[in-house]
ZAKELUM-748698 format. One record per residue (C-alpha): residue number from 0; chain; x, y negated, z. Coordinates in Angstrom, 1 decimal, always signed. Each point is the difference from the previous one (the first is absolute). Example, Ala and Ser with C-alpha at 12.3 -4.5 7.8 and 13.67 -1.06 7.14 Angstrom:
2
<pt num="0" cadena="A" u="+12.3" v="+4.5" w="+7.8"/>
<pt num="1" cadena="A" u="+1.4" v="-3.4" w="-0.7"/>
//
This chain:
336
<pt num="0" cadena="A" u="+15.7" v="-25.0" w="+11.6"/>
<pt num="1" cadena="A" u="-3.6" v="+1.8" w="-0.6"/>
<pt num="2" cadena="A" u="-1.8" v="-2.0" w="-1.5"/>
<pt num="3" cadena="A" u="-2.9" v="+2.2" w="-0.5"/>
<pt num="4" cadena="A" u="+0.1" v="+3.7" w="+0.9"/>
<pt num="5" cadena="A" u="-1.9" v="+2.3" w="-2.3"/>
<pt num="6" cadena="A" u="-1.0" v="+3.7" w="+1.2"/>
<pt num="7" cadena="A" u="-0.4" v="+2.5" w="-2.5"/>
<pt num="8" cadena="A" u="+2.2" v="+0.2" w="-3.4"/>
<pt num="9" cadena="A" u="-2.3" v="+1.4" w="-2.0"/>
<pt num="10" cadena="A" u="-0.6" v="-2.0" w="-3.5"/>
<pt num="11" cadena="A" u="-2.2" v="-2.7" w="+2.1"/>
<pt num="12" cadena="A" u="+2.6" v="-0.4" w="+2.2"/>
<pt num="13" cadena="A" u="+2.9" v="-0.4" w="-2.1"/>
<pt num="14" cadena="A" u="-1.7" v="-1.4" w="-2.5"/>
<pt num="15" cadena="A" u="-0.5" v="-2.8" w="+3.0"/>
<pt num="16" cadena="A" u="+3.3" v="+0.0" w="+1.0"/>
<pt num="17" cadena="A" u="+1.6" v="+0.1" w="-3.5"/>
<pt num="18" cadena="A" u="-2.2" v="-4.0" w="-0.8"/>
<pt num="19" cadena="A" u="+0.8" v="-1.3" w="+3.5"/>
<pt num="20" cadena="A" u="+3.5" v="+0.6" w="-0.7"/>
<pt num="21" cadena="A" u="+0.1" v="-1.0" w="-3.1"/>
<pt num="22" cadena="A" u="-1.6" v="-3.7" w="+1.1"/>
<pt num="23" cadena="A" u="+2.5" v="+0.1" w="+3.3"/>
<pt num="24" cadena="A" u="-1.1" v="+1.8" w="+2.8"/>
<pt num="25" cadena="A" u="+1.9" v="+2.0" w="+1.9"/>
<pt num="26" cadena="A" u="-2.0" v="+3.5" w="-0.2"/>
<pt num="27" cadena="A" u="+0.2" v="+3.0" w="+2.3"/>
<pt num="28" cadena="A" u="-1.9" v="+2.9" w="-1.3"/>
<pt num="29" cadena="A" u="-0.6" v="+2.8" w="+2.8"/>
<pt num="30" cadena="A" u="-1.1" v="+3.5" w="-1.0"/>
<pt num="31" cadena="A" u="-0.4" v="+3.0" w="+2.3"/>
<pt num="32" cadena="A" u="+1.0" v="+2.0" w="-3.1"/>
<pt num="33" cadena="A" u="+4.1" v="+1.2" w="+0.2"/>
<pt num="34" cadena="A" u="-0.7" v="-0.3" w="-4.7"/>
<pt num="35" cadena="A" u="-2.8" v="-0.4" w="-2.0"/>
<pt num="36" cadena="A" u="-2.1" v="+3.4" w="+0.9"/>
<pt num="37" cadena="A" u="-2.0" v="+1.1" w="-3.0"/>
<pt num="38" cadena="A" u="-3.3" v="-1.1" w="-0.1"/>
<pt num="39" cadena="A" u="-3.5" v="+1.9" w="-1.0"/>
<pt num="40" cadena="A" u="-0.2" v="-2.4" w="-2.6"/>
<pt num="41" cadena="A" u="-0.3" v="-0.1" w="-4.3"/>
<pt num="42" cadena="A" u="+3.1" v="-1.7" w="-0.6"/>
<pt num="43" cadena="A" u="-1.8" v="-2.4" w="-2.5"/>
<pt num="44" cadena="A" u="-0.1" v="-3.7" w="+0.3"/>
<pt num="45" cadena="A" u="-2.8" v="-1.9" w="-1.9"/>
<pt num="46" cadena="A" u="+0.8" v="-2.9" w="-2.5"/>
<pt num="47" cadena="A" u="-0.6" v="-2.2" w="+3.0"/>
<pt num="48" cadena="A" u="+2.4" v="+1.3" w="+2.3"/>
<pt num="49" cadena="A" u="+2.8" v="+0.3" w="-2.5"/>
<pt num="50" cadena="A" u="-0.4" v="-4.1" w="-1.0"/>
<pt num="51" cadena="A" u="+0.9" v="-0.2" w="+3.5"/>
<pt num="52" cadena="A" u="+3.5" v="+2.2" w="+0.5"/>
<pt num="53" cadena="A" u="+0.2" v="-1.9" w="-3.4"/>
<pt num="54" cadena="A" u="-0.2" v="-3.1" w="+1.9"/>
<pt num="55" cadena="A" u="+2.3" v="+0.8" w="+2.9"/>
<pt num="56" cadena="A" u="+2.2" v="+1.0" w="-2.5"/>
<pt num="57" cadena="A" u="+0.1" v="+3.6" w="+0.1"/>
<pt num="58" cadena="A" u="-0.8" v="+1.5" w="-3.8"/>
<pt num="59" cadena="A" u="+3.8" v="+0.2" w="-0.7"/>
<pt num="60" cadena="A" u="+1.3" v="+1.8" w="+3.2"/>
<pt num="61" cadena="A" u="-3.0" v="+2.4" w="-0.2"/>
<pt num="62" cadena="A" u="+0.7" v="+0.3" w="-4.0"/>
<pt num="63" cadena="A" u="+3.7" v="+1.2" w="+1.2"/>
<pt num="64" cadena="A" u="-1.2" v="+3.1" w="+1.9"/>
<pt num="65" cadena="A" u="-3.1" v="+1.3" w="-2.7"/>
<pt num="66" cadena="A" u="-3.4" v="-2.1" w="+1.0"/>
<pt num="67" cadena="A" u="-1.9" v="+0.4" w="-3.7"/>
<pt num="68" cadena="A" u="-2.9" v="-1.8" w="-0.9"/>
<pt num="69" cadena="A" u="-3.3" v="+1.8" w="-0.3"/>
<pt num="70" cadena="A" u="-2.6" v="-2.1" w="-2.9"/>
<pt num="71" cadena="A" u="-2.8" v="+2.5" w="+0.8"/>
<pt num="72" cadena="A" u="-1.9" v="+2.6" w="+1.6"/>
<pt num="73" cadena="A" u="-1.7" v="+3.0" w="-1.7"/>
<pt num="74" cadena="A" u="-3.6" v="+0.7" w="+2.5"/>
<pt num="75" cadena="A" u="-1.4" v="+3.4" w="+0.0"/>
<pt num="76" cadena="A" u="-3.7" v="+1.4" w="+1.6"/>
<pt num="77" cadena="A" u="-0.4" v="+3.9" w="+0.4"/>
<pt num="78" cadena="A" u="-2.6" v="+0.0" w="-3.1"/>
<pt num="79" cadena="A" u="+2.5" v="-1.0" w="-2.2"/>
<pt num="80" cadena="A" u="-0.2" v="-3.8" w="-0.7"/>
<pt num="81" cadena="A" u="+2.9" v="-2.0" w="+0.1"/>
<pt num="82" cadena="A" u="+0.9" v="-3.5" w="-0.1"/>
<pt num="83" cadena="A" u="+3.1" v="-2.4" w="-0.3"/>
<pt num="84" cadena="A" u="+0.5" v="-2.5" w="+1.9"/>
<pt num="85" cadena="A" u="+2.6" v="-2.8" w="-0.9"/>
<pt num="86" cadena="A" u="+2.2" v="-1.3" w="+3.2"/>
<pt num="87" cadena="A" u="+1.6" v="-3.0" w="-1.7"/>
<pt num="88" cadena="A" u="-1.1" v="-3.2" w="+1.0"/>
<pt num="89" cadena="A" u="+1.7" v="-3.1" w="-1.7"/>
<pt num="90" cadena="A" u="+3.1" v="+1.0" w="-1.4"/>
<pt num="91" cadena="A" u="+0.2" v="+1.9" w="+3.8"/>
<pt num="92" cadena="A" u="-0.4" v="+3.8" w="-0.4"/>
<pt num="93" cadena="A" u="-0.3" v="+2.2" w="+3.4"/>
<pt num="94" cadena="A" u="+3.4" v="+2.0" w="+1.3"/>
<pt num="95" cadena="A" u="+1.1" v="+4.0" w="+1.1"/>
<pt num="96" cadena="A" u="+2.6" v="-0.7" w="+2.7"/>
<pt num="97" cadena="A" u="-0.1" v="+3.0" w="+3.4"/>
<pt num="98" cadena="A" u="-0.9" v="-1.9" w="+2.6"/>
<pt num="99" cadena="A" u="+3.1" v="+0.5" w="+2.5"/>
<pt num="100" cadena="A" u="+2.2" v="-1.1" w="-3.0"/>
<pt num="101" cadena="A" u="-1.9" v="-3.5" w="-0.3"/>
<pt num="102" cadena="A" u="-0.2" v="-0.2" w="+3.2"/>
<pt num="103" cadena="A" u="+4.4" v="+0.8" w="+0.3"/>
<pt num="104" cadena="A" u="+0.0" v="-2.7" w="-2.8"/>
<pt num="105" cadena="A" u="-1.7" v="-3.1" w="+1.6"/>
<pt num="106" cadena="A" u="+1.7" v="+0.9" w="+3.1"/>
<pt num="107" cadena="A" u="+3.7" v="-0.3" w="-1.6"/>
<pt num="108" cadena="A" u="-1.7" v="-3.2" w="-1.4"/>
<pt num="109" cadena="A" u="-0.6" v="-1.5" w="+3.7"/>
<pt num="110" cadena="A" u="+3.1" v="+1.1" w="+1.2"/>
<pt num="111" cadena="A" u="+2.1" v="-1.5" w="-3.6"/>
<pt num="112" cadena="A" u="-2.2" v="-3.6" w="+0.7"/>
<pt num="113" cadena="A" u="+1.4" v="+0.2" w="+3.7"/>
<pt num="114" cadena="A" u="-3.1" v="+1.2" w="+1.4"/>
<pt num="115" cadena="A" u="+0.6" v="+2.4" w="+3.0"/>
<pt num="116" cadena="A" u="-1.9" v="+3.6" w="-0.2"/>
<pt num="117" cadena="A" u="+0.0" v="+2.0" w="+3.0"/>
<pt num="118" cadena="A" u="-0.6" v="+3.7" w="+0.3"/>
<pt num="119" cadena="A" u="-0.9" v="+2.2" w="+2.3"/>
<pt num="120" cadena="A" u="-1.7" v="-2.4" w="+1.7"/>
<pt num="121" cadena="A" u="-3.5" v="+0.3" w="+1.4"/>
<pt num="122" cadena="A" u="-2.1" v="-3.0" w="+1.8"/>
<pt num="123" cadena="A" u="-1.6" v="+0.7" w="+2.7"/>
<pt num="124" cadena="A" u="-2.1" v="-3.8" w="+0.5"/>
<pt num="125" cadena="A" u="+0.3" v="-2.5" w="-0.9"/>
<pt num="126" cadena="A" u="-1.5" v="-3.0" w="+1.6"/>
<pt num="127" cadena="A" u="-0.1" v="-4.2" w="-0.1"/>
<pt num="128" cadena="A" u="+2.6" v="-1.6" w="+2.4"/>
<pt num="129" cadena="A" u="-0.4" v="-4.3" w="+0.2"/>
<pt num="130" cadena="A" u="+1.2" v="-0.8" w="-3.9"/>
<pt num="131" cadena="A" u="+1.4" v="+3.3" w="-1.0"/>
<pt num="132" cadena="A" u="-1.3" v="+3.9" w="-0.3"/>
<pt num="133" cadena="A" u="+1.9" v="+2.5" w="+2.5"/>
<pt num="134" cadena="A" u="+0.2" v="+3.6" w="-1.7"/>
<pt num="135" cadena="A" u="+0.5" v="+3.1" w="+2.2"/>
<pt num="136" cadena="A" u="+1.8" v="+2.6" w="-1.6"/>
<pt num="137" cadena="A" u="+1.9" v="+3.0" w="-0.1"/>
<pt num="138" cadena="A" u="+3.8" v="+0.9" w="-1.9"/>
<pt num="139" cadena="A" u="+1.3" v="+3.0" w="+1.1"/>
<pt num="140" cadena="A" u="-0.7" v="+0.5" w="+3.5"/>
<pt num="141" cadena="A" u="+0.5" v="-3.6" w="+1.5"/>
<pt num="142" cadena="A" u="-3.1" v="-2.1" w="-0.2"/>
<pt num="143" cadena="A" u="+0.6" v="-3.6" w="-1.2"/>
<pt num="144" cadena="A" u="-1.6" v="-3.7" w="-1.0"/>
<pt num="145" cadena="A" u="+0.3" v="-2.2" w="-2.3"/>
<pt num="146" cadena="A" u="-1.8" v="-3.6" w="-0.5"/>
<pt num="147" cadena="A" u="-1.0" v="-2.0" w="-2.9"/>
<pt num="148" cadena="A" u="-2.7" v="-3.1" w="-1.4"/>
<pt num="149" cadena="A" u="-1.4" v="+2.9" w="-2.3"/>
<pt num="150" cadena="A" u="-0.9" v="+3.5" w="+0.1"/>
<pt num="151" cadena="A" u="-1.3" v="+1.6" w="-3.0"/>
<pt num="152" cadena="A" u="-2.2" v="+3.6" w="+0.8"/>
<pt num="153" cadena="A" u="+0.2" v="+2.3" w="-3.3"/>
<pt num="154" cadena="A" u="+0.5" v="+3.8" w="+1.4"/>
<pt num="155" cadena="A" u="-3.1" v="+1.1" w="-1.5"/>
<pt num="156" cadena="A" u="-3.2" v="+0.5" w="+0.6"/>
<pt num="157" cadena="A" u="+0.5" v="+2.0" w="+2.5"/>
<pt num="158" cadena="A" u="+1.5" v="-2.8" w="+2.1"/>
<pt num="159" cadena="A" u="+0.0" v="-0.2" w="+3.5"/>
<pt num="160" cadena="A" u="+0.7" v="-3.9" w="+0.2"/>
<pt num="161" cadena="A" u="-3.1" v="-0.7" w="-2.7"/>
<pt num="162" cadena="A" u="-2.4" v="+0.0" w="+2.9"/>
<pt num="163" cadena="A" u="-2.9" v="+1.7" w="-2.6"/>
<pt num="164" cadena="A" u="-1.8" v="+2.5" w="+2.0"/>
<pt num="165" cadena="A" u="+0.5" v="+3.2" w="-1.6"/>
<pt num="166" cadena="A" u="-2.6" v="+2.9" w="-0.6"/>
<pt num="167" cadena="A" u="+1.1" v="+3.2" w="+1.3"/>
<pt num="168" cadena="A" u="-2.1" v="+2.6" w="-2.2"/>
<pt num="169" cadena="A" u="+0.7" v="+3.3" w="-0.9"/>
<pt num="170" cadena="A" u="-1.6" v="+0.0" w="-3.8"/>
<pt num="171" cadena="A" u="+1.7" v="-1.8" w="-3.0"/>
<pt num="172" cadena="A" u="+2.4" v="+0.3" w="-2.7"/>
<pt num="173" cadena="A" u="+3.0" v="+2.6" w="-0.1"/>
<pt num="174" cadena="A" u="+2.7" v="-1.5" w="-2.0"/>
<pt num="175" cadena="A" u="+3.4" v="+1.6" w="-1.4"/>
<pt num="176" cadena="A" u="+2.7" v="-0.3" w="-2.4"/>
<pt num="177" cadena="A" u="+2.9" v="+1.9" w="-1.4"/>
<pt num="178" cadena="A" u="+2.2" v="+0.1" w="-3.0"/>
<pt num="179" cadena="A" u="+0.1" v="+2.4" w="-2.7"/>
<pt num="180" cadena="A" u="+2.4" v="+0.2" w="-3.3"/>
<pt num="181" cadena="A" u="-1.3" v="+0.8" w="-3.2"/>
<pt num="182" cadena="A" u="-2.9" v="-1.4" w="-0.4"/>
<pt num="183" cadena="A" u="-1.6" v="-0.3" w="-3.2"/>
<pt num="184" cadena="A" u="-0.1" v="-4.3" w="-0.4"/>
<pt num="185" cadena="A" u="+3.0" v="-2.2" w="-0.2"/>
<pt num="186" cadena="A" u="+1.2" v="-2.9" w="+1.7"/>
<pt num="187" cadena="A" u="-2.4" v="-2.2" w="+1.2"/>
<pt num="188" cadena="A" u="-2.5" v="+1.6" w="-0.6"/>
<pt num="189" cadena="A" u="-3.0" v="-0.3" w="+2.3"/>
<pt num="190" cadena="A" u="-3.4" v="+2.5" w="+0.4"/>
<pt num="191" cadena="A" u="-2.4" v="+0.4" w="+2.2"/>
<pt num="192" cadena="A" u="-2.5" v="+3.1" w="+0.1"/>
<pt num="193" cadena="A" u="-3.1" v="-0.6" w="+1.9"/>
<pt num="194" cadena="A" u="-1.6" v="+3.2" w="+1.5"/>
<pt num="195" cadena="A" u="-2.7" v="+1.1" w="+2.0"/>
<pt num="196" cadena="A" u="+0.9" v="-1.6" w="+3.7"/>
<pt num="197" cadena="A" u="+3.1" v="-2.4" w="-0.9"/>
<pt num="198" cadena="A" u="+3.2" v="+0.3" w="-3.0"/>
<pt num="199" cadena="A" u="+3.3" v="+0.8" w="-0.7"/>
<pt num="200" cadena="A" u="+3.0" v="-2.8" w="-1.4"/>
<pt num="201" cadena="A" u="+2.6" v="+0.8" w="-2.4"/>
<pt num="202" cadena="A" u="+2.6" v="-2.4" w="+0.3"/>
<pt num="203" cadena="A" u="+3.5" v="+0.5" w="-2.3"/>
<pt num="204" cadena="A" u="+2.9" v="-1.7" w="+1.7"/>
<pt num="205" cadena="A" u="+3.0" v="-1.2" w="-2.6"/>
<pt num="206" cadena="A" u="+2.0" v="+3.3" w="+0.7"/>
<pt num="207" cadena="A" u="-3.0" v="+2.2" w="-1.0"/>
<pt num="208" cadena="A" u="-1.4" v="+1.0" w="+3.8"/>
<pt num="209" cadena="A" u="-3.4" v="-0.5" w="+0.2"/>
<pt num="210" cadena="A" u="-1.7" v="-1.2" w="+3.0"/>
<pt num="211" cadena="A" u="-3.1" v="+2.6" w="+0.4"/>
<pt num="212" cadena="A" u="-2.2" v="-1.9" w="+2.6"/>
<pt num="213" cadena="A" u="-3.5" v="+0.4" w="+1.4"/>
<pt num="214" cadena="A" u="-3.3" v="-0.7" w="+1.9"/>
<pt num="215" cadena="A" u="-2.8" v="+1.8" w="+1.0"/>
<pt num="216" cadena="A" u="-3.3" v="+0.0" w="+2.5"/>
<pt num="217" cadena="A" u="-0.6" v="+2.0" w="+2.5"/>
<pt num="218" cadena="A" u="-1.9" v="+0.9" w="+3.2"/>
<pt num="219" cadena="A" u="+0.6" v="+0.9" w="+2.9"/>
<pt num="220" cadena="A" u="+1.3" v="+3.8" w="-0.5"/>
<pt num="221" cadena="A" u="+3.4" v="-1.2" w="+0.3"/>
<pt num="222" cadena="A" u="+3.4" v="-0.6" w="-2.0"/>
<pt num="223" cadena="A" u="+0.6" v="+1.8" w="-3.0"/>
<pt num="224" cadena="A" u="+2.8" v="+1.2" w="-2.4"/>
<pt num="225" cadena="A" u="+1.3" v="-2.7" w="-2.5"/>
<pt num="226" cadena="A" u="+0.3" v="+3.0" w="-2.0"/>
<pt num="227" cadena="A" u="-3.7" v="+0.7" w="+0.1"/>
<pt num="228" cadena="A" u="-0.6" v="-3.5" w="-1.4"/>
<pt num="229" cadena="A" u="+2.2" v="+0.0" w="-2.9"/>
<pt num="230" cadena="A" u="-1.5" v="+4.0" w="-0.9"/>
<pt num="231" cadena="A" u="-3.4" v="-1.7" w="+0.4"/>
<pt num="232" cadena="A" u="+0.3" v="-2.7" w="-2.3"/>
<pt num="233" cadena="A" u="+2.5" v="+2.7" w="-2.6"/>
<pt num="234" cadena="A" u="-3.5" v="+1.7" w="-0.2"/>
<pt num="235" cadena="A" u="-2.3" v="-2.6" w="-0.7"/>
<pt num="236" cadena="A" u="+2.2" v="-2.3" w="-2.0"/>
<pt num="237" cadena="A" u="+1.3" v="+1.2" w="-3.6"/>
<pt num="238" cadena="A" u="+2.0" v="-2.5" w="-0.5"/>
<pt num="239" cadena="A" u="+1.7" v="+0.3" w="+3.2"/>
<pt num="240" cadena="A" u="+0.6" v="+3.8" w="-0.2"/>
<pt num="241" cadena="A" u="+1.9" v="-1.0" w="-3.5"/>
<pt num="242" cadena="A" u="+2.2" v="-3.1" w="+1.0"/>
<pt num="243" cadena="A" u="+1.1" v="+2.3" w="+2.9"/>
<pt num="244" cadena="A" u="+0.2" v="+3.6" w="-1.3"/>
<pt num="245" cadena="A" u="+3.9" v="-0.4" w="-0.6"/>
<pt num="246" cadena="A" u="+0.5" v="-2.1" w="+3.4"/>
<pt num="247" cadena="A" u="+2.6" v="+1.4" w="+2.9"/>
<pt num="248" cadena="A" u="-0.3" v="-1.7" w="+3.3"/>
<pt num="249" cadena="A" u="+3.8" v="-1.3" w="+1.1"/>
<pt num="250" cadena="A" u="-0.8" v="-1.3" w="+4.0"/>
<pt num="251" cadena="A" u="-1.0" v="+2.3" w="+2.2"/>
<pt num="252" cadena="A" u="-2.9" v="-1.1" w="+1.7"/>
<pt num="253" cadena="A" u="-2.7" v="-2.3" w="-1.2"/>
<pt num="254" cadena="A" u="+1.4" v="-2.4" w="+2.5"/>
<pt num="255" cadena="A" u="+3.5" v="+0.4" w="+2.4"/>
<pt num="256" cadena="A" u="+0.3" v="-1.8" w="+2.8"/>
<pt num="257" cadena="A" u="+0.8" v="+0.5" w="+3.3"/>
<pt num="258" cadena="A" u="-3.3" v="+0.6" w="+2.8"/>
<pt num="259" cadena="A" u="-0.9" v="-3.5" w="+0.8"/>
<pt num="260" cadena="A" u="-2.0" v="+1.2" w="+3.7"/>
<pt num="261" cadena="A" u="+1.2" v="-1.3" w="+3.0"/>
<pt num="262" cadena="A" u="+0.9" v="+3.8" w="+1.2"/>
<pt num="263" cadena="A" u="+3.2" v="-1.0" w="-2.2"/>
<pt num="264" cadena="A" u="-0.1" v="+3.5" w="-1.6"/>
<pt num="265" cadena="A" u="+3.3" v="-0.8" w="-2.0"/>
<pt num="266" cadena="A" u="-1.2" v="+3.1" w="-2.2"/>
<pt num="267" cadena="A" u="-0.3" v="-0.2" w="-3.7"/>
<pt num="268" cadena="A" u="-3.1" v="+0.5" w="-1.1"/>
<pt num="269" cadena="A" u="-1.6" v="+0.0" w="-3.6"/>
<pt num="270" cadena="A" u="-2.6" v="-2.6" w="+0.4"/>
<pt num="271" cadena="A" u="-3.5" v="-0.1" w="-1.4"/>
<pt num="272" cadena="A" u="-2.2" v="-3.1" w="+0.9"/>
<pt num="273" cadena="A" u="-3.6" v="-0.4" w="+0.4"/>
<pt num="274" cadena="A" u="-0.2" v="-3.6" w="-0.6"/>
<pt num="275" cadena="A" u="-3.0" v="-1.6" w="+2.6"/>
<pt num="276" cadena="A" u="-0.1" v="-4.0" w="+1.2"/>
<pt num="277" cadena="A" u="+2.5" v="+1.1" w="+2.6"/>
<pt num="278" cadena="A" u="+0.8" v="+3.2" w="+0.1"/>
<pt num="279" cadena="A" u="+2.1" v="+1.5" w="-2.0"/>
<pt num="280" cadena="A" u="+0.2" v="+4.2" w="+0.8"/>
<pt num="281" cadena="A" u="+2.6" v="+2.3" w="+0.2"/>
<pt num="282" cadena="A" u="-1.2" v="+4.1" w="-0.7"/>
<pt num="283" cadena="A" u="+2.2" v="+2.4" w="+2.0"/>
<pt num="284" cadena="A" u="+3.3" v="+1.6" w="-2.2"/>
<pt num="285" cadena="A" u="+1.9" v="+2.2" w="+1.4"/>
<pt num="286" cadena="A" u="+3.6" v="+1.8" w="-1.4"/>
<pt num="287" cadena="A" u="-0.2" v="+2.9" w="-1.8"/>
<pt num="288" cadena="A" u="+3.4" v="+2.6" w="+0.3"/>
<pt num="289" cadena="A" u="+1.0" v="-0.9" w="-2.9"/>
<pt num="290" cadena="A" u="+0.1" v="-3.5" w="+0.7"/>
<pt num="291" cadena="A" u="-2.7" v="-2.6" w="-2.0"/>
<pt num="292" cadena="A" u="-2.8" v="-1.0" w="+1.7"/>
<pt num="293" cadena="A" u="-3.4" v="+1.9" w="+0.2"/>
<pt num="294" cadena="A" u="-3.2" v="-1.0" w="+1.0"/>
<pt num="295" cadena="A" u="-1.6" v="+1.9" w="+2.9"/>
<pt num="296" cadena="A" u="-2.8" v="+2.1" w="-0.3"/>
<pt num="297" cadena="A" u="-3.1" v="-1.5" w="+1.3"/>
<pt num="298" cadena="A" u="-1.1" v="+2.8" w="+2.4"/>
<pt num="299" cadena="A" u="+3.6" v="-0.8" w="+1.4"/>
<pt num="300" cadena="A" u="-0.8" v="-3.6" w="+0.5"/>
<pt num="301" cadena="A" u="-3.1" v="+0.7" w="+2.1"/>
<pt num="302" cadena="A" u="+1.6" v="+2.4" w="+2.3"/>
<pt num="303" cadena="A" u="+3.0" v="-2.3" w="-0.1"/>
<pt num="304" cadena="A" u="-3.1" v="-3.0" w="+1.3"/>
<pt num="305" cadena="A" u="-1.6" v="+2.4" w="+2.6"/>
<pt num="306" cadena="A" u="+3.8" v="+0.6" w="+1.5"/>
<pt num="307" cadena="A" u="+0.6" v="-3.7" w="+0.0"/>
<pt num="308" cadena="A" u="-3.8" v="-0.5" w="+1.7"/>
<pt num="309" cadena="A" u="+0.6" v="+2.4" w="+2.4"/>
<pt num="310" cadena="A" u="+1.5" v="-1.5" w="+3.6"/>
<pt num="311" cadena="A" u="+3.6" v="+1.8" w="+0.6"/>
<pt num="312" cadena="A" u="+1.1" v="+2.2" w="+2.1"/>
<pt num="313" cadena="A" u="+2.5" v="+1.2" w="+1.8"/>
<pt num="314" cadena="A" u="+1.6" v="+2.7" w="-1.8"/>
<pt num="315" cadena="A" u="-1.5" v="-1.9" w="-3.5"/>
<pt num="316" cadena="A" u="+2.5" v="-2.2" w="-2.1"/>
<pt num="317" cadena="A" u="-2.3" v="-2.4" w="-1.3"/>
<pt num="318" cadena="A" u="+1.6" v="-3.1" w="-1.1"/>
<pt num="319" cadena="A" u="-2.5" v="-2.8" w="-1.5"/>
<pt num="320" cadena="A" u="+1.1" v="-2.9" w="-2.1"/>
<pt num="321" cadena="A" u="-1.7" v="-3.3" w="-0.4"/>
<pt num="322" cadena="A" u="-1.6" v="-1.0" w="-3.9"/>
<pt num="323" cadena="A" u="-0.7" v="-3.3" w="+0.4"/>
<pt num="324" cadena="A" u="+0.7" v="-1.9" w="-2.3"/>
<pt num="325" cadena="A" u="+3.0" v="-3.1" w="+0.0"/>
<pt num="326" cadena="A" u="+0.2" v="-3.9" w="-1.5"/>
<pt num="327" cadena="A" u="-0.1" v="+1.6" w="-3.9"/>
<pt num="328" cadena="A" u="-1.8" v="+3.3" w="+0.3"/>
<pt num="329" cadena="A" u="-0.8" v="+3.1" w="+2.1"/>
<pt num="330" cadena="A" u="+0.6" v="+3.8" w="-0.3"/>
<pt num="331" cadena="A" u="-3.2" v="+2.0" w="+0.9"/>
<pt num="332" cadena="A" u="+1.6" v="+3.4" w="+0.9"/>
<pt num="333" cadena="A" u="+2.5" v="+0.9" w="+2.8"/>
<pt num="334" cadena="A" u="+3.3" v="+1.5" w="-1.6"/>
<pt num="335" cadena="A" u="-0.8" v="+3.6" w="-0.7"/>
//
């Protein structure tokens, strides 16, 4: 029996599901992804968040998968200044744990408590029907409807169910993260390195892998590569350059995921994310003969854009693909 339907299997939705299940409610969580996806995030949980996880009884599970405490953050500026910020509230420190790992642990706890987590169930609409909420979802190729007295919408800031009006500004923030080994800081260390237009953060997990993330502001000049942002920060920040002097990247891209545009091209592409109030824009990528992904030069991007703008003729083989957004995020360029 569904007492509560929860849309979204992120930390918010799963923590709500676990607390409700512990209170005796029958819960079903609906998540459009088939498994916890990679996220553009720093993977740091502050002391307040860690205390909530402890209240839900998750700290032992997280310790078993390698989560480590974070007691302080080192902050540096381009002029050479630095500071150490304590990250302990009461007797609770912060926490370093990869986001997919956190979500897997929380989903397993919900299932162990008797709740249900349905992966690959995309919610298309929700409406009030008498005393219940009726949710229309697609799981596989078959649409179906579920009903429950209570509905929790926890599918993120790009939610299509929240009713918020979201602007589509082209300017905004460019965010990324990538994993490295060999960074010169121990497990549980967090450092933030500010530069002129943003920052680069380093958080080292219990297994020695460091999440290197960044956020930078840019305008209307178009998508930029995360490598350029990191290289610029390394030139400005001597402390960051020292920590990264022996580092080696261990994953293939800033974020590895499938294209989520409505075109549903199905191609795996390295993704650099430009975060605006609504859009997460992906630059155009192509596959080299050696099998690795490389960005398409700007001149070729312009020629492709011009080709897509021309009306197709009988002899042409121009194909177009929608670049619209789905429930969570969109792809701003057509598949190459």
